[in-house]
VOBA-1610 file (N, C-alpha, C; in pm, whole numbers, padded with zeros to 5 digits, always signed):
BEGIN
Unk-02834-00769-08022Unk-02710-00707-07975Unk-02661-00776-07847Unk-02530-00799-07839Unk-02471-00853-07717Unk-02493-00753-07604Unk-02521-00804-07484Unk-02549-00716-07371Unk-02446-00735-07261Unk-02438-00636-07173Unk-02344-00640-07062Unk-02418-00610-06933Unk-02366-00658-06821Unk-02428-00633-06691Unk-02367-00510-06623Unk-02236-00493-06641Unk-02164-00384-06573Unk-02089-00301-06676Unk-02099-00170-06663Unk-02022-00080-06748Unk-01904-00027-06670Unk-01790-00014-06736Unk-01672+00043-06673Unk-01625+00159-06760Unk-01632+00279-06704Unk-01588+00397-06776Unk-01453+00439-06720Unk-01352+00426-06801Unk-01216+00457-06758Unk-01178+00598-06794Unk-01124+00670-06696Unk-01075+00805-06721Unk-00927+00802-06752Unk-00858+00909-06717Unk-00714+00919-06742Unk-00642+00798-06683Unk-00565+00728-06764Unk-00488+00613-06717Unk-00564+00483-06730Unk-00680+00473-06669Unk-00752+00347-06663Unk-00813+00309-06798Unk-00856+00408-06874Unk-00920+00379-07003Unk-00833+00295-07094Unk-00706+00333-07106Unk-00614+00261-07194Unk-00590+00118-07146Unk-00580+00101-07014Unk-00557-00032-06958Unk-00676-00123-06986Unk-00795-00070-06969Unk-00915-00151-06990Unk-00929-00192-07136Unk-00902-00100-07227Unk-00913-00134-07369Unk-00812-00240-07408Unk-00700-00245-07337Unk-00597-00345-07368Unk-00637-00485-07324Unk-00747-00496-07246Unk-00794-00628-07202Unk-00852-00709-07317Unk-00882-00641-07427Unk-00940-00711-07540Unk-01091-00718-07530Unk-01154-00772-07633Unk-01299-00780-07636Unk-01352-00742-07772Unk-01483-00729-07780Unk-01549-00702-07907Unk-01601-00558-07911Unk-01542-00472-07995Unk-01594-00335-08008Unk-01734-00339-08070Unk-01823-00253-08020Unk-01960-00249-08068Unk-01989-00113-08129Unk-02032-00113-08254Unk-02070+00011-08319Unk-02217+00040-08287Unk-02242+00153-08225Unk-02380+00193-08200Unk-02390+00344-08196Unk-02505+00395-08236Unk-02531+00537-08231Unk-02635+00564-08125Unk-02652+00690-08088Unk-02751+00729-07989Unk-02819+00857-08039Unk-02930+00896-07976Unk-02994+01022-08014Unk-02904+01143-07990Unk-02793+01120-07918Unk-02702+01229-07884Unk-02567+01214-07954Unk-02566+01138-08062Unk-02444+01118-08139Unk-02366+00997-08094Unk-02242+00991-08134Unk-02157+00876-08103Unk-02094+00891-07965Unk-02072+00779-07895Unk-01999+00786-07767Unk-01853+00822-07789Unk-01780+00843-07682Unk-01639+00883-07689Unk-01557+00789-07776Unk-01589+00662-07769Unk-01521+00559-07845Unk-01615+00440-07853Unk-01577+00340-07931Unk-01659+00220-07939Unk-01655+00147-07805Unk-01771+00121-07743Unk-01770+00037-07623Unk-01715-00100-07658Unk-01638-00156-07568Unk-01579-00288-07590Unk-01644-00388-07495Unk-01709-00489-07552Unk-01774-00591-07471Unk-01679-00707-07447Unk-01671-00749-07322Unk-01579-00857-07287Unk-01630-00927-07162Unk-01568-01039-07130Unk-01597-01107-07005Unk-01475-01089-06916Unk-01497-01031-06801Unk-01388-00999-06708Unk-01426-01050-06571Unk-01342-01134-06513Unk-01373-01196-06384Unk-01508-01268-06386Unk-01541-01327-06503Unk-01665-01401-06517Unk-01789-01315-06532Unk-01769-01184-06552Unk-01881-01090-06564Unk-01880-01028-06703Unk-01998-01015-06762Unk-02010-00948-06891Unk-02004-00797-06869Unk-01899-00736-06925Unk-01877-00594-06901Unk-01867-00518-07033Unk-01892-00388-07023Unk-01873-00298-07137Unk-01772-00193-07095Unk-01654-00194-07160Unk-01550-00096-07132Unk-01572+00026-07221Unk-01551+00145-07166Unk-01558+00267-07246Unk-01452+00364-07197Unk-01366+00410-07289Unk-01265+00510-07254Unk-01330+00649-07266Unk-01344+00717-07153Unk-01417+00844-07150Unk-01356+00947-07246Unk-01226+00948-07255Unk-01158+01048-07339Unk-01119+00993-07476Unk-01172+00874-07510Unk-01141+00814-07639Unk-01004+00750-07639Unk-00979+00669-07740Unk-00848+00604-07753Unk-00742+00711-07772Unk-00634+00699-07695Unk-00527+00798-07706Unk-00555+00928-07633Unk-00662+00931-07553Unk-00696+01049-07472Unk-00705+01174-07559Unk-00798+01172-07654Unk-00806+01282-07750Unk-00926+01375-07726Unk-01013+01344-07629Unk-01131+01425-07603Unk-01116+01496-07468Unk-01118+01631-07470Unk-01100+01704-07345Unk-01230+01701-07264Unk-01221+01727-07132Unk-01337+01706-07043Unk-01466+01773-07089Unk-01459+01898-07134Unk-01582+01968-07172Unk-01646+01911-07298Unk-01566+01841-07378Unk-01615+01787-07505Unk-01657+01641-07496Unk-01643+01579-07379Unk-01685+01439-07364Unk-01836+01430-07393Unk-01879+01340-07480Unk-02022+01325-07509Unk-02091+01243-07399Unk-02106+01306-07284Unk-02158+01235-07166Unk-02293+01169-07193Unk-02384+01240-07259Unk-02517+01182-07282Unk-02508+01060-07374Unk-02427+01069-07478Unk-02411+00955-07568Unk-02348+00837-07494Unk-02251+00863-07408Unk-02184+00755-07334Unk-02280+00679-07243Unk-02360+00754-07165Unk-02453+00689-07072Unk-02566+00621-07148Unk-02615+00684-07254Unk-02721+00623-07336Unk-02670+00491-07395Unk-02546+00489-07442Unk-02489+00367-07499Unk-02484+00257-07395Unk-02445+00292-07272Unk-02441+00192-07164Unk-02581+00137-07137Unk-02680+00225-07134Unk-02818+00182-07111Unk-02864+00090-07224Unk-02829+00126-07346Unk-02869+00047-07462Unk-02808-00092-07459Unk-02691-00104-07398Unk-02624-00234-07387Unk-02676-00317-07270Unk-02770-00261-07194Unk-02829-00336-07083Unk-02758-00320-06951Unk-02661-00229-06944Unk-02583-00210-06822Unk-02671-00162-06706Unk-02655-00224-06590Unk-02731-00185-06472Unk-02646-00110-06370Unk-02514-00127-06379Unk-02422-00060-06286Unk-02301-00010-06363Unk-02253+00108-06325Unk-02133+00164-06386Unk-02029+00190-06277Unk-01911+00137-06300Unk-01795+00168-06216Unk-01707+00262-06298Unk-01691+00384-06250Unk-01614+00483-06325Unk-01489+00522-06247Unk-01392+00574-06319Unk-01271+00623-06254Unk-01236+00760-06311Unk-01156+00834-06235Unk-01111+00964-06283Unk-00994+01014-06201Unk-00897+01074-06268Unk-00783+01133-06198Unk-00829+01259-06127Unk-00778+01281-06005Unk-00818+01398-05926Unk-00698+01455-05852Unk-00711+01582-05816Unk-00618+01643-05723Unk-00676+01634-05584Unk-00593+01610-05485Unk-00642+01600-05347Unk-00652+01737-05283Unk-00760+01758-05208Unk-00779+01882-05133Unk-00760+01860-04983Unk-00718+01740-04946Unk-00702+01706-04804Unk-00566+01639-04781Unk-00503+01676-04673Unk-00372+01621-04637Unk-00375+01469-04632Unk-00484+01413-04576Unk-00490+01268-04555Unk-00517+01189-04683Unk-00565+01256-04787Unk-00586+01187-04915Unk-00458+01206-04996Unk-00365+01117-04977Unk-00231+01132-05034Unk-00229+01092-05182Unk-00137+01150-05259Unk-00120+01108-05398Unk-00097+00957-05405Unk-00170+00892-05493Unk-00164+00746-05503Unk-00278+00676-05432Unk-00347+00748-05343Unk-00462+00691-05274Unk-00583+00685-05368Unk-00681+00602-05331Unk-00810+00597-05399Unk-00916+00653-05305Unk-01017+00719-05363Unk-01127+00771-05283Unk-01258+00736-05351Unk-01351+00683-05273Unk-01483+00645-05324Unk-01580+00758-05294Unk-01614+00833-05395Unk-01693+00956-05376Unk-01834+00926-05328Unk-01882+01006-05234Unk-02023+00995-05192Unk-02099+01125-05214Unk-02028+01237-05234Unk-02094+01364-05259Unk-02021+01440-05370Unk-02089+01541-05424Unk-02030+01617-05534Unk-02076+01762-05529Unk-01990+01850-05576Unk-02021+01991-05600Unk-01995+02015-05747Unk-02099+02051-05820Unk-02090+02063-05966Unk-02067+02209-06006Unk-01947+02237-06057Unk-01914+02372-06103Unk-01912+02382-06256Unk-01955+02277-06325Unk-01949+02278-06471Unk-02059+02369-06527Unk-02036+02418-06649Unk-02134+02509-06709Unk-02142+02499-06861Unk-02058+02417-06924Unk-02059+02406-07070Unk-02118+02276-07120Unk-02173+02194-07031Unk-02212+02058-07066Unk-02363+02038-07057Unk-02414+01950-07139Unk-02555+01912-07132Unk-02571+01810-07021Unk-02640+01849-06913Unk-02644+01766-06793Unk-02772+01689-06771Unk-02859+01680-06872Unk-02983+01604-06856Unk-03027+01547-06990Unk-03098+01437-06983Unk-03162+01383-07104Unk-03295+01455-07129Unk-03352+01512-07023Unk-03489+01564-07031Unk-03489+01715-07058Unk-03443+01751-07175Unk-03440+01892-07213Unk-03531+01920-07333Unk-03616+01823-07368Unk-03712+01842-07477Unk-03843+01896-07420Unk-03901+01994-07484Unk-04029+02046-07439Unk-04137+01938-07448Unk-04212+01921-07341Unk-04318+01821-07341Unk-04299+01710-07241Unk-04178+01701-07181Unk-04154+01599-07080Unk-04061+01655-06973Unk-04112+01662-06851Unk-04035+01718-06740Unk-04003+01607-06641Unk-03875+01600-06601Unk-03832+01499-06503Unk-03735+01562-06404Unk-03755+01532-06275Unk-03669+01584-06169Unk-03624+01465-06083Unk-03508+01406-06111Unk-03462+01294-06029Unk-03402+01345-05898Unk-03413+01265-05795Unk-03349+01298-05667Unk-03199+01276-05679Unk-03120+01367-05623Unk-02975+01357-05633Unk-02906+01390-05501Unk-02980+01372-05391Unk-02921+01401-05260Unk-02793+01320-05240Unk-02796+01195-05287Unk-02677+01109-05285Unk-02642+01078-05430Unk-02554+01156-05492Unk-02531+01146-05636Unk-02459+01019-05681Unk-02394+00950-05586Unk-02326+00825-05618Unk-02395+00710-05545Unk-02407+00596-05611Unk-02480+00483-05555Unk-02417+00434-05424Unk-02494+00437-05318Unk-02446+00395-05187Unk-02411+00246-05186Unk-02492+00165-05255Unk-02468+00021-05255Unk-02338-00014-05327Unk-02313+00050-05441Unk-02188+00023-05514Unk-02067+00065-05431Unk-02077+00181-05368Unk-01965+00231-05288Unk-01935+00134-05173Unk-02039+00078-05114Unk-02020-00019-05005Unk-01946-00143-05056Unk-01987-00194-05171Unk-01920-00313-05228Unk-01774-00284-05258Unk-01747-00169-05316Unk-01609-00132-05349Unk-01525-00120-05222Unk-01581-00056-05120Unk-01503-00038-04997Unk-01476-00172-04929Unk-01572-00262-04935Unk-01553-00394-04874Unk-01455-00479-04954Unk-01419-00434-05073Unk-01318-00504-05155Unk-01181-00439-05144Unk-01167-00338-05057Unk-01045-00258-05049Unk-00923-00335-05002Unk-00945-00448-04934Unk-00830-00525-04886Unk-00749-00585-05000Unk-00803-00581-05121Unk-00733-00637-05237Unk-00624-00547-05291Unk-00620-00420-05248Unk-00525-00326-05307Unk-00416-00289-05208Unk-00307-00234-05263Unk-00190-00201-05181Unk-00178-00051-05159Unk-00288+00014-05140Unk-00288+00156-05107Unk-00410+00185-05021Unk-00416+00304-04966Unk-00531+00342-04884Unk-00651+00372-04973Unk-00767+00319-04936Unk-00892+00348-05004Unk-00982+00423-04907Unk-01013+00548-04938Unk-01098+00629-04851Unk-01244+00599-04879Unk-01319+00574-04772Unk-01457+00525-04785Unk-01551+00627-04848Unk-01524+00755-04829Unk-01612+00857-04884Unk-01539+00989-04899Unk-01602+01080-04970Unk-01543+01212-04990Unk-01622+01291-05092Unk-01607+01422-05089Unk-01679+01511-05180Unk-01592+01546-05300Unk-01647+01523-05419Unk-01579+01549-05545Unk-01625+01685-05597Unk-01533+01779-05610Unk-01563+01907-05675Unk-01535+01890-05824Unk-01638+01910-05906Unk-01620+01893-06050Unk-01611+02031-06115Unk-01494+02062-06168Unk-01470+02190-06234Unk-01480+02172-06385Unk-01497+02282-06456Unk-01512+02275-06601Unk-01381+02242-06672Unk-01272+02309-06631Unk-01146+02289-06702Unk-01147+02358-06837Unk-01052+02329-06926Unk-00946+02231-06908Unk-00830+02279-06821Unk-00829+02410-06785Unk-00723+02458-06697Unk-00746+02406-06556Unk-00636+02396-06480Unk-00649+02359-06340Unk-00683+02483-06257Unk-00706+02464-06128Unk-00747+02574-06040Unk-00635+02674-06016Unk-00677+02796-05981Unk-00583+02891-05923Unk-00566+02854-05776Unk-00463+02909-05712Unk-00444+02879-05570Unk-00562+02929-05487Unk-00615+03046-05522Unk-00730+03101-05448Unk-00851+03008-05461Unk-00872+02958-05582Unk-00984+02865-05604Unk-00964+02736-05526Unk-00842+02686-05523Unk-00813+02562-05452Unk-00844+02576-05303Unk-00805+02690-05244Unk-00837+02713-05103Unk-00988+02728-05083Unk-01056+02789-05180Unk-01201+02802-05171Unk-01268+02665-05174Unk-01222+02577-05261Unk-01280+02443-05271Unk-01262+02366-05140Unk-01148+02387-05075Unk-01126+02324-04944Unk-01223+02380-04841Unk-01245+02512-04845Unk-01337+02575-04751Unk-01481+02528-04773Unk-01514+02494-04897Unk-01647+02442-04929Unk-01671+02302-04873Unk-01562+02232-04839Unk-01575+02094-04791Unk-01536+01991-04894Unk-01476+02035-05005Unk-01430+01941-05107Unk-01313+01857-05059Unk-01308+01734-05102Unk-01197+01644-05066Unk-01105+01617-05184Unk-01164+01613-05305Unk-01085+01595-05427Unk-01145+01685-05535Unk-01067+01713-05638Unk-01118+01793-05748Unk-01081+01729-05881Unk-01180+01722-05970Unk-01159+01664-06102Unk-01249+01732-06203Unk-01258+01675-06324Unk-01330+01741-06433Unk-01435+01653-06500Unk-01462+01533-06445Unk-01544+01440-06523Unk-01661+01372-06452Unk-01672+01380-06321Unk-01780+01307-06252Unk-01917+01364-06285Unk-01921+01492-06321Unk-02046+01555-06358Unk-02040+01602-06503Unk-02144+01584-06580Unk-02277+01535-06542Unk-02291+01383-06553Unk-02181+01310-06557Unk-02188+01164-06575Unk-02277+01099-06471Unk-02257+01137-06343Unk-02336+01077-06236Unk-02483+01115-06247Unk-02511+01240-06286Unk-02650+01285-06300Unk-02721+01207-06411Unk-02654+01189-06522Unk-02713+01119-06636Unk-02736+00971-06604Unk-02643+00911-06531Unk-02660+00771-06491Unk-02785+00757-06404Unk-02808+00852-06315Unk-02927+00847-06229Unk-03053+00860-06314Unk-03053+00950-06412Unk-03170+00964-06499Unk-03194+00838-06581Unk-03086+00766-06611Unk-03098+00641-06687Unk-03125+00521-06597Unk-03140+00546-06467Unk-03167+00441-06368Unk-03056+00337-06364Unk-02932+00385-06373Unk-02813+00300-06365Unk-02738+00335-06237Unk-02703+00235-06157Unk-02619+00260-06040Unk-02483+00310-06088Unk-02427+00409-06018Unk-02302+00471-06063Unk-02212+00499-05944Unk-02085+00460-05957Unk-01987+00489-05853Unk-01860+00544-05917Unk-01798+00641-05850Unk-01674+00701-05900Unk-01558+00666-05808Unk-01454+00603-05865Unk-01329+00577-05794Unk-01233+00687-05834Unk-01203+00777-05741Unk-01114+00889-05769Unk-00969+00847-05747Unk-00884+00879-05845Unk-00743+00840-05841Unk-00658+00962-05807Unk-00604+00965-05687Unk-00526+01080-05643Unk-00392+01092-05715Unk-00365+01211-05771Unk-00238+01232-05842Unk-00145+01330-05771Unk-00203+01431-05705Unk-00123+01533-05637Unk-00211+01608-05539Unk-00158+01716-05480Unk-00235+01796-05386Unk-00292+01922-05450Unk-00335+01912-05577Unk-00387+02029-05647Unk-00283+02140-05633Unk-00324+02265-05605Unk-00222+02370-05589Unk-00235+02445-05458Unk-00322+02395-05367Unk-00333+02458-05236Unk-00208+02433-05153Unk-00138+02326-05188Unk-00015+02291-05118Unk+00096+02276-05222Unk+00213+02332-05191Unk+00324+02324-05285Unk+00364+02179-05304Unk+00410+02147-05425Unk+00454+02011-05453Unk+00577+01976-05369Unk+00580+01851-05327Unk+00696+01803-05251Unk+00819+01805-05340Unk+00935+01809-05274Unk+01060+01796-05350Unk+01062+01660-05419Unk+01104+01659-05544Unk+01111+01533-05616Unk+01255+01488-05627Unk+01274+01363-05666Unk+01407+01308-05674Unk+01494+01376-05780Unk+01619+01358-05767Unk+01713+01419-05862Unk+01682+01369-06004Unk+01671+01462-06096Unk+01645+01427-06236Unk+01498+01399-06265Unk+01410+01416-06165Unk+01268+01388-06184Unk+01189+01518-06179Unk+01100+01540-06274Unk+01018+01660-06277Unk+00891+01638-06196Unk+00822+01749-06163Unk+00695+01739-06091Unk+00596+01657-06172Unk+00592+01680-06304Unk+00499+01606-06389Unk+00528+01456-06385Unk+00655+01420-06385Unk+00689+01278-06377Unk+00641+01218-06246Unk+00649+01295-06139Unk+00601+01248-06009Unk+00449+01228-06011Unk+00377+01324-06073Unk+00232+01314-06084Unk+00193+01191-06165Unk+00262+01169-06277Unk+00231+01054-06362Unk+00260+00922-06290Unk+00365+00921-06207Unk+00396+00801-06130Unk+00285+00773-06029Unk+00235+00878-05964Unk+00124+00862-05870Unk-00001+00811-05941Unk-00026+00865-06062Unk-00141+00822-06140Unk-00131+00675-06177Unk-00013+00632-06217Unk+00004+00491-06255Unk-00020+00400-06135Unk+00033+00440-06019Unk+00015+00359-05899Unk-00134+00350-05862Unk-00202+00465-05866Unk-00344+00467-05834Unk-00425+00389-05936Unk-00387+00400-06063Unk-00459+00329-06169Unk-00447+00179-06154Unk-00326+00132-06128Unk-00305-00013-06109Unk-00390-00065-05994Unk-00396+00012-05886Unk-00476-00030-05771Unk-00625-00022-05801Unk-00667+00077-05882Unk-00808+00088-05919Unk-00851-00032-06001Unk-00766-00078-06092Unk-00796-00196-06172Unk-00814-00317-06080Unk-00724-00332-05985Unk-00733-00444-05890Unk-00861-00436-05808Unk-00896-00316-05762Unk-01016-00297-05681Unk-01142-00331-05761Unk-01149-00281-05882Unk-01268-00305-05965Unk-01282-00453-05998Unk-01171-00518-06029Unk-01175-00662-06058Unk-01226-00740-05937Unk-01180-00702-05817Unk-01221-00772-05696Unk-01369-00752-05667Unk-01422-00633-05700Unk-01561-00602-05668Unk-01659-00652-05774Unk-01613-00676-05896Unk-01701-00706-06008Unk-01804-00816-05983Unk-01765-00932-05935Unk-01864-01039-05917Unk-01980-00997-05828Unk-01952-00923-05720Unk-02058-00877-05631Unk-02142-00767-05696Unk-02075-00680-05770Unk-02148-00572-05838Unk-02250-00631-05935Unk-02211-00738-06003Unk-02299-00799-06102Unk-02414-00877-06041Unk-02398-00924-05917Unk-02498-01016-05861Unk-02581-00957-05747Unk-02539-00843-05692Unk-02609-00786-05577Unk-02682-00656-05611Unk-02749-00599-05514Unk-02824-00473-05518Unk-02924-00463-05633Unk-02992-00574-05662Unk-03094-00573-05768Unk-03208-00477-05735Unk-03234-00457-05606Unk-03346-00372-05567Unk-03302-00231-05528Unk-03185-00192-05575Unk-03134-00059-05543Unk-03230+00049-05595Unk-03246+00155-05517Unk-03336+00264-05554Unk-03295+00333-05684Unk-03168+00324-05719Unk-03120+00385-05845Unk-03198+00331-05965Unk-03239+00204-05957Unk-03304+00138-06070Unk-03450+00182-06090Unk-03500+00264-05998Unk-03637+00316-06015Unk-03638+00467-05992Unk-03529+00532-06030Unk-03513+00675-06004Unk-03618+00761-06074Unk-03673+00711-06185Unk-03771+00789-06260Unk-03915+00766-06214Unk-03934+00673-06125Unk-04070+00636-06086Unk-04152+00757-06039Unk-04091+00840-05956Unk-04159+00960-05906Unk-04101+01088-05966Unk-04006+01073-06056Unk-03937+01189-06113Unk-04007+01245-06236Unk-04092+01163-06300Unk-04160+01207-06422Unk-04283+01288-06383Unk-04272+01420-06390Unk-04381+01508-06346Unk-04487+01525-06455Unk-04451+01496-06578Unk-04547+01505-06687Unk-04633+01379-06691Unk-04759+01393-06723Unk-04848+01278-06741Unk-04802+01203-06866Unk-04732+01090-06845Unk-04671+01020-06959Unk-04775+00962-07054Unk-04899+00946-07005Unk-05003+00892-07093Unk-05041+00992-07202Unk-05003+01117-07180Unk-05038+01221-07277Unk-04919+01266-07362Unk-04808+01192-07353Unk-04691+01227-07434Unk-04720+01205-07582Unk-04656+01284-07664Unk-04670+01264-07808Unk-04600+01135-07847Unk-04641+01078-07958Unk-04579+00955-08008Unk-04430+00977-08032Unk-04395+01096-08076Unk-04255+01128-08103Unk-04171+01123-07976Unk-04224+01182-07867Unk-04150+01181-07740Unk-04143+01040-07682Unk-04252+00965-07695Unk-04250+00826-07645Unk-04142+00746-07716Unk-04129+00768-07845Unk-04027+00695-07922Unk-03888+00740-07883Unk-03870+00873-07870Unk-03738+00927-07837Unk-03688+00876-07702Unk-03779+00872-07602Unk-03738+00836-07467Unk-03772+00692-07429Unk-03807+00610-07525Unk-03850+00473-07495Unk-03749+00398-07410Unk-03621+00414-07440Unk-03518+00340-07367Unk-03522+00372-07217Unk-03558+00495-07183Unk-03556+00538-07044Unk-03690+00521-06973Unk-03801+00547-07044Unk-03930+00555-06974Unk-04030+00448-07014Unk-03993+00357-07100Unk-04090+00261-07154Unk-04166+00186-07045Unk-04098+00153-06935Unk-04166+00074-06831Unk-04268+00156-06755Unk-04266+00288-06774Unk-04364+00375-06707Unk-04476+00420-06800Unk-04472+00376-06925Unk-04571+00418-07023Unk-04667+00303-07052Unk-04795+00325-07032Unk-04895+00221-07058Unk-04913+00206-07208Unk-04924+00083-07251Unk-04944+00055-07395Unk-05087+00011-07421
//
């Protein structure tokens, strides 16, 4: 199978642009079913990458139904060591303006309908550290590439991940601000958790579209609806996210080989792996094989 060094998971807006770059779609299955869409293998900026549209072609998969485990497993199966992801968000802070990009460093997970771990089979217990849910090394590379874009890139911020598909009430939006949230979206979790369990570096580029509902929408131009304004902000943020990711790709592919993300399971496997059943060893081989004595 053709392999890739970097995975790019595109959310709202970015997924369609990435798939338009061309490449070779790869048919593969996982123990958790099919991924959102066929991963597309291509060479971008001299780097072997695997593109994946989180919501499928044509944005047909809603956030709660995204097969997160299948998506991350597919990336691992393709040899991906780092994932650069994107997602549309509402801003919870005045300074994070619509059209800005934010590189998440923390998260608050409010989801409840999704399978958030690979290790839910009886017989194998794993507890990965998640104090820093997004890879610090990837975020540093992305931020150091920020001069390539024509908008503000915020170095860090807390992503509140809600279940959806409805947006927040005003009371909830104010609560999320009081919690310390900077942006709110529906897709960073459990994606980041699963990437850590798969020992893949993961970074989320949040694409600001509006101020959620804690702040009333600004007046829009004559003949323009609020939704049209939001979509315009998304397009601007998406175009800049593509530029940012392209600028960072060569460094992402060649640096941080010794990142702690790549050994996240070393101390996380609490079960004596030497005593695992043959069935469990086979099921989890992709993730734990290097920790199992033969």
